[in-house]
Backbone as JSON, one array per atom type, in Angstrom:
{
  "sequence": "MRSEDLLLAWDPLGYGLGSYGPEFDDITVALVQIDSEAELNETIRRILTDSFGECPSEDDTRAMARQLLTSLEACQL",
  "N": [[26.46, 251.74, 5.6], [24.81, 253.49, 8.15], [21.98, 252.42, 10.12], [20.19, 254.45, 10.81], [20.74, 256.36, 8.86], [19.97, 254.97, 6.57], [17.2, 254.81, 6.99], [16.52, 257.56, 7.06], [16.95, 258.26, 4.42], [14.95, 257.0, 3.11], [11.82, 257.03, 1.58], [9.08, 255.76, 2.02], [6.34, 255.97, 1.38], [6.02, 258.08, -0.29], [5.63, 260.61, 0.77], [7.55, 262.45, 1.19], [10.91, 263.08, 2.18], [11.76, 263.01, 5.61], [9.24, 262.88, 6.67], [8.56, 260.9, 8.42], [9.37, 260.7, 11.08], [8.54, 259.83, 13.89], [7.74, 257.23, 13.26], [10.04, 256.08, 12.15], [11.64, 256.21, 14.4], [10.35, 254.31, 16.0], [10.83, 252.04, 14.43], [13.6, 251.9, 14.62], [13.92, 251.32, 17.34], [12.69, 248.8, 17.36], [14.49, 247.43, 15.79], [16.64, 246.97, 17.46], [15.64, 244.97, 19.03], [14.85, 242.88, 17.4], [15.91, 240.24, 15.33], [15.28, 238.91, 13.07], [14.6, 238.85, 9.64], [12.02, 238.49, 8.55], [10.34, 239.02, 10.76], [11.08, 241.66, 11.37], [10.3, 242.89, 9.0], [7.49, 242.54, 9.13], [7.0, 244.11, 11.38], [7.8, 246.68, 10.53], [5.87, 247.05, 8.51], [3.51, 247.03, 10.05], [3.9, 249.27, 11.73], [3.96, 251.42, 9.85], [1.45, 251.11, 8.65], [-0.27, 251.44, 10.85], [0.21, 254.13, 11.42], [-0.24, 255.57, 9.02], [-2.25, 254.35, 7.6], [-1.72, 252.98, 5.33], [0.67, 251.1, 3.39], [3.9, 250.5, 1.99], [4.88, 248.3, -0.74], [5.25, 244.78, -0.1], [7.7, 243.81, -1.0], [9.27, 246.15, -0.94], [9.32, 246.82, 1.83], [10.45, 244.51, 2.87], [12.96, 244.55, 1.65], [14.03, 246.83, 2.88], [14.06, 245.97, 5.55], [15.96, 243.93, 5.35], [18.23, 245.44, 4.6], [18.53, 247.05, 6.87], [19.07, 245.15, 8.9], [21.44, 244.08, 7.9], [23.06, 246.35, 8.03], [23.11, 246.73, 10.79], [24.45, 244.41, 11.61], [26.95, 244.88, 10.44], [27.83, 247.01, 11.95], [28.28, 245.82, 14.36], [30.58, 244.39, 14.14]],
  "CA": [[25.61, 252.87, 5.96], [24.12, 253.3, 9.43], [20.55, 252.18, 9.99], [19.49, 255.74, 10.85], [20.91, 256.99, 7.55], [19.12, 254.23, 5.64], [15.81, 255.23, 7.2], [16.35, 258.96, 6.67], [16.98, 258.35, 2.96], [13.84, 256.19, 2.6], [10.51, 257.68, 1.51], [8.31, 254.57, 1.66], [4.98, 256.24, 0.92], [6.01, 259.22, -1.19], [5.23, 261.84, 1.47], [8.71, 263.32, 1.28], [11.88, 262.75, 3.22], [11.52, 263.73, 6.85], [7.83, 262.79, 7.05], [8.33, 259.64, 9.13], [10.18, 260.73, 12.3], [8.13, 258.91, 14.96], [7.69, 255.87, 12.74], [11.41, 255.6, 12.04], [12.1, 255.99, 15.77], [9.8, 253.01, 16.4], [11.54, 251.0, 13.68], [14.94, 251.82, 15.2], [13.77, 250.58, 18.61], [12.41, 247.41, 17.0], [15.72, 246.86, 15.22], [17.47, 246.53, 18.58], [15.01, 243.81, 19.66], [14.48, 241.88, 16.4], [17.03, 239.84, 14.48], [14.73, 238.14, 11.96], [14.13, 239.69, 8.54], [10.56, 238.37, 8.43], [9.71, 239.71, 11.88], [11.3, 243.1, 11.2], [9.44, 243.29, 7.89], [6.11, 242.66, 9.65], [6.97, 245.25, 12.31], [7.82, 247.88, 9.69], [4.57, 247.16, 7.86], [2.52, 247.38, 11.06], [4.14, 250.65, 12.16], [3.53, 252.34, 8.8], [0.0, 250.99, 8.47], [-0.92, 252.06, 12.01], [0.36, 255.59, 11.37], [-0.67, 256.2, 7.77], [-3.36, 253.64, 6.98], [-1.24, 252.34, 4.11], [2.01, 250.56, 3.53], [4.52, 250.19, 0.69], [4.8, 246.89, -1.12], [5.98, 243.82, 0.73], [9.08, 243.78, -1.49], [9.97, 247.35, -0.46], [9.58, 246.74, 3.27], [11.37, 243.39, 3.1], [14.3, 245.03, 1.26], [14.51, 247.73, 3.94], [14.37, 245.14, 6.72], [17.23, 243.26, 5.05], [19.3, 246.44, 4.65], [18.71, 247.47, 8.26], [19.74, 244.08, 9.63], [22.82, 244.03, 7.4], [23.74, 247.52, 8.6], [23.31, 246.47, 12.22], [25.5, 243.39, 11.71], [28.22, 245.51, 10.09], [28.22, 247.88, 13.07], [28.66, 245.0, 15.51], [31.88, 243.74, 13.9]],
  "C": [[24.89, 252.54, 7.27], [22.63, 253.14, 9.21], [19.77, 253.5, 9.99], [19.57, 256.45, 9.5], [20.06, 256.3, 6.49], [17.67, 254.69, 5.76], [15.59, 256.67, 6.74], [16.33, 259.16, 5.16], [15.82, 257.61, 2.31], [12.54, 256.99, 2.67], [9.5, 256.62, 1.09], [6.93, 254.85, 1.07], [4.89, 257.46, 0.01], [5.56, 260.52, -0.55], [6.36, 262.85, 1.59], [9.62, 262.91, 2.43], [11.6, 263.6, 4.45], [10.1, 263.64, 7.36], [7.54, 261.63, 8.0], [9.08, 259.57, 10.46], [9.76, 259.74, 13.37], [8.12, 257.45, 14.5], [9.1, 255.28, 12.63], [12.04, 255.41, 13.42], [11.62, 254.63, 16.27], [10.51, 251.86, 15.7], [12.94, 250.82, 14.25], [14.92, 251.07, 16.52], [13.54, 249.1, 18.32], [13.67, 246.71, 16.5], [16.65, 246.33, 16.32], [16.94, 245.21, 19.16], [14.78, 242.65, 18.7], [15.7, 241.54, 15.56], [16.58, 238.99, 13.29], [14.2, 239.09, 10.89], [12.61, 239.67, 8.43], [9.85, 239.14, 9.54], [9.89, 241.22, 11.77], [10.43, 243.64, 10.07], [8.0, 243.5, 8.38], [5.98, 243.86, 10.59], [6.96, 246.57, 11.54], [6.46, 248.11, 9.06], [3.49, 247.6, 8.85], [2.67, 248.84, 11.5], [3.64, 251.64, 11.11], [2.02, 252.3, 8.59], [-0.75, 251.65, 9.62], [-0.88, 253.58, 11.93], [-0.31, 256.23, 10.17], [-1.85, 255.51, 7.1], [-3.0, 253.0, 5.66], [0.2, 251.92, 4.33], [2.59, 250.34, 2.14], [4.43, 248.69, 0.41], [5.63, 246.03, -0.16], [7.44, 243.75, 0.3], [9.88, 244.97, -0.96], [10.3, 247.26, 1.03], [10.54, 245.61, 3.59], [12.81, 243.81, 2.75], [14.87, 245.96, 2.33], [14.87, 246.94, 5.19], [15.72, 244.45, 6.53], [18.39, 244.25, 5.17], [19.58, 246.87, 6.09], [19.45, 246.4, 9.07], [21.19, 243.93, 9.19], [23.64, 245.17, 7.98], [24.06, 247.29, 10.07], [24.43, 245.46, 12.42], [26.87, 244.0, 11.43], [28.73, 246.38, 11.23], [28.71, 247.07, 14.27], [30.01, 244.33, 15.33], [32.99, 244.42, 14.66]]
}
């Protein structure tokens, strides 16, 4: 699954699908620059916290970071 599709299917805070456009754009840009799961996780958490004042659990954001990096690696093959 493409990283964009993974993000579009993710509702990290329960606001409804489609509620995170600018945030997901920022995460997509970060994905191009970051290749570490831990760093991407922290970036996702910071982006969501800066925008919404809250963040999903560390497990949820870490799982998404892992999925995004795996998706990116699959696309580069």
